[in-house]
C-alpha positions, 0 to 999 in steps of 0.5 A: 587399110590406111590405118594398118599401113601407118602402123606398119611404118611406125613399127618399122621406124621403132625397130630401126631406132632400136637397132641404131641405139644398140649398135652405137655405144655412147661416147665418153670424154677424157679431160687430160692435163699435161704438165712439164717435168712431173705431175706437179710441174707447170701445165703446158699449152700447145701440146698436140694429142693424137691417138685412137679410141677403143673402136679404132677411131682416131682423135686429135687435139691441142692443150689450151692455155691452161694445159688442158685438152678434152678428147671424146671417143668410144670407151675402152683401151685408148692409145695416146701420143703427146708431142711438143717441140723441145720435149720428148714425145710420150706414147701410152695406152690407157683404159678410158671406161667412163668420162673423167680426168687424167694427167701426164707430164712431158720431159724436156728433150736433151739438146743435141750438141752442135756439130763442129767442122774441121778443115784438114790440109794434108801435105807430103813429107812435112808441113811445108810439103806439097798438098796431096789430093786423093788422101782418104780420111776416116775415123770417129768423132767424140760421140763415136760417129764414123766419118770419111772423106777424101782430100780434093785437088787442093789437098783439103778435106772437111769433116763434121762431127761432135766436138771432143777427141776425134780419131783420124786415119789418113791413107794414100797409096804409096804413102805410110798410113797415119793414125792420130787422135786430136781434140776438136773442140771448135770448128777450125783448121788443122794440117798433117803430112804423110811420108812416102812409103819406103820401097820394099827391096825387090826379090832377086829372080833365080835367073839373076843369081850368079852361078856358083863355081863348081868345086875343083877336084883336089889332087890326091897324092899317089899311093905308088912311089917310083923308086 
């Protein structure tokens, strides 16, 4: 009885081991070299590598001082994302069916041009006139980005944008609108002025019209002459 019991336990263990072996696929290792610019470029350290293997398991790693990272996962189609500050991110899908090596490269990110600040003073009538509050300022910077603002109680508005030729529109009720293009290459100040709108002539109401005099009848000469 005892021998039969031990044999049953052994068979159960063997069966369990076979099931585990069949369900878990052996992992593969992918060694990735990350270059700068092209595949002949300098190897980059500190590149963060994240993604998923063929089974949907996430992985992550960072290239070492030699620009190399080793990733383990289930074979099949893998998804990779490579990121490093000052470089464009790289996303790719790659079939990793066996342990092996691969190489990618990252391009340096195009530096975004630093924005400049333009402080605008809006006067009335001329550049010596009173500063106007409540003037709406809209337009486009040199990169085509729209901006808008309103002059404060001191008649000042501050606009940010990419340097170059800017398009401005200044509007305020009771004043003629002003459209202009201005080269804003550095942070600085500028001044404009608005002219008061010419009041449109009031229409005359019918009750204000003077009546025309009625035409006087013209005396017709008599056709009968008295003798």
